[in-house]
N, C-alpha and C positions, 0 to 999 in steps of 0.2 A: 846728772853730771854732764858737763859739756864735752862734746866730741871734737870741738874746735879749740885750737890753742888761743892764748890771749892775743898773740900776734894776728892770727887769722880773724878773730872777732873784730879787732880794731880795723883791719883792712876791709872787711865787709862793711863796717859802719862808715868808714870814710868814703868808700865807693858809692854806697847807697845815698849818703848825703850829697855827694857831688852830683849824682844823677838827678836827685830831687831838685837841687838848686838850678840845674840846667833844664828843668822841665821835661825830663825824660825818666820818670820814676821807674825803678825796678829793672832797668836795662841789664843789670848784672845777671839777672835770672835767665836771660837768653842763652847763657852758657849751660843751662840745664843742670846746674849744680844742685845737689841734694843736701839739705840740712834738716835737722830735727826741729820740732816746734820749740823745744827748750832753748836751743841755740838761737833760733829766730827771736825769741824774747830777749835774750842777752844782747843780740845785735840791736834790737829796738832800743834797749836801755843805753847802749853805747852811742847810738845816734843822738839820743836825747841829751846825753852829757856833752857831746860835741856842740849841739845847738845852744845849750846853756853857756858853754865856755865862750861863745862868740856873742853873748848878750841876749839871747832869746829867753822868753819867760814862759814857763809852764803855768797854765791857768786852770788845769783840771784834767779829767780823764774821760775817755769814751768807753762805753760798753758796746760791743758789737756781736753779731752772730748769736743772738739770743734764741732764735727759733731752732728747733731740732732739725728741721730740713736744711737750714743753712749750715749748721754744724756738721751734718753728715756730708754736705757738698764740699766742705773745706777740710774734712778729715779730723774734726774736733770732737771731743766729748764734753766740752764746756764752752762758755762764751769766749770772746776775744776782747782785748783791751788795747788802748793806745793813749798817747798823750795829746792834750790840747794846747795850742800855742797862741799867745796874745796877738801876735802879728797876723794870725789867720782868723781872727774873730771880727765879724762884720755886723753892722746893725741893719735892721729891716729897711728895705728900700735901696740897698746898695746896688751899684752898677759894676759888674765884674767883666773881665775879658776872658773868653774861652781859651785864648792862646796861653793863658797862665796855667792851664790844666791839661791833662792827657785823658781823653775820653771822659770829660766831666759827667758825673752821674750823681743823682740826688737821692736822699732819703728824707722822709718826714718823720720826725720824732719829737720827744720832749726832753728838756734838760732841767736839772734842779741845781740850785746854789745852796751851799752849806752855811749854816749860821754859827758853827763852832767846829773846833778841831775834833776829829773822830778818834775815839779809843777803840781799837779793834776788839778787845776782849768784852766790850759792852754792846757790840753791834747786833742787837736784836732788831726786829722789824719796828717796834715802837720807838726804840732809841734812834734809829735812822730817820723815822718820820719826824720826830721832835727836833732833829738836827737840820731840817730843811727850812730855808728862808722863803723860797718861792719857786714856782714852776714856770717854764717858758716853752712855747712852741718854737721849733727851729728847723732850719734846713741844714742837713749835713752834706758837705761837698766831698766827693771822692774822685781820685784818679783811678778809674775802673780799668786797670790793665793787669794782665797776668801773662808772664812769658815762660814760666817753668812748666813742669809736669804736674798733672792733677794727682791728688787733690792739692789745692793751692794754699793750704793753711799756713805753712811756714813762710811762704812768700808774702802772704797778707800780713802776718805778724811782723816780719822784718821791716816791712814798709809802713810801719805805724798804723796797721789795720786799714791801709789805703786811704787814711784820712787826709783831707786837703783843706778843710776850713769849715766854718760855721757861720750861718746867718741867723742872728738871734731875734726873736720876737718879743712881745711885751711880757712883763712879769705879772704873775698872779700870786698874791700872798696865800700861803697854803693853810688848810685846816685839816683836822683829822676826819672830818665827815666825808663820806663817799660821794664822789661826783662822777656822773657818767658823761662821756664825751665821744665824739667821733674824731677822726683825723684824716685829712685828705691831702694828697700830693697832686698839684695841678700844673700843667705846662700849657702856656698860651691859651688859658681858659678851658682846657680839656682835662678832665679828671683822669689821672694816670693810675692812681692807687687810692683806695679808700678803706678805712677800718671803722667799724661801729662797735658800740657797747663796750668801749674801753673804760675801766673804772679806776679813778684815783682813790687811794694811793696804790692799791694792790698791783695793778697792771704796770705801773711805772717804776716801782721800787723793788721788784722781785729779785733783781740780780745785783743790787748794790752791796749786799753783804758779801757776795762772792768777790766783787771788786775790792772791797776793803781788805779781805783776807789775802787776795792775790798780790796787792800792792805791798802789804805788810811783809810778805816773803822777801821783797826787795828793799826793805827798810824805807819804803815810801808810805807816808801816812796822809790820808785825806785831811785837809785843813779848812778852817773858816774861809769862806769866799771862793772855794773851788767850785767850778762848774762841772757837773757830771751829766754826760749824755746817757740816758737810761736804756737805750737800745731801740732799734727800729723793728717794725713788725714785718717788713718785707726785705727785698734785696735792692741795692742801688739801681736806679733807672737812668741810663744815659739821656742827656737832653738833646743830643744830635743837633738838628737845625733850630730847635725851639729857643726862645729868648726869655720869656717871663716865667719864673718859677714862683709858685705860691704854696704855702702849707697853711691849712685852716683847721681850727679846732673849735667846736661849738661852745666849749666851756672855757678855753684858755687863750683864745684870740688867734690872730693871723700873722704871717710873716711873708715877705716877698723879696725877691732878688731878680735883677735883670742881667742877662749875659749877652755881651756883644761879640 
């Protein structure tokens, strides 16, 4: 049950969107206001409605904070989720401006695209696997800023899980056969993070059933063509003075972005 009134929820949402548009995401939390995780999700949904009302298009969802360590750091007992926006989707090779972000930080991860509308009551692992058209390596961009008090979970949720964009790599048509891959995050030819022995589909799809159920609570239903970010294995890493970002996967290809 919300601890905030409808008026307060709308005010939070309008202020958060204003800050985001002005490239100062999360400034409202400098006031050290305390809100619950449940209210933060309601604020996130209100911001999404405001963005839709002005013509922006939701193209899918992100799953975040999949590791227990990250959940503990954020004060969660489950993953986090956020919306993906068409105007923040970029193709590999894009050149972006650091000034459009606040402390831009990257994660290496995989995304999947759905080939049919999802029925939550059927969402077994096999059903989810059969609902996937293809898998993509990708770079997820974040505004890595927190102004409130620790843990930062509510602030993260209210700010759309600090999501700021996606750079999408090539599609690989999926199969049900197990595929082993590595995944690397590289800045200016320096390996920043690397993960090995990741297995398709188990390691990539383990939290999608949670996302399906979580969105169904809000009467949001995953549909054909949705892009789902399956969750990163680490924590976002600021690029600081670095310019070239690469994510490489031995099984699923590579994706690059440059930041001026």
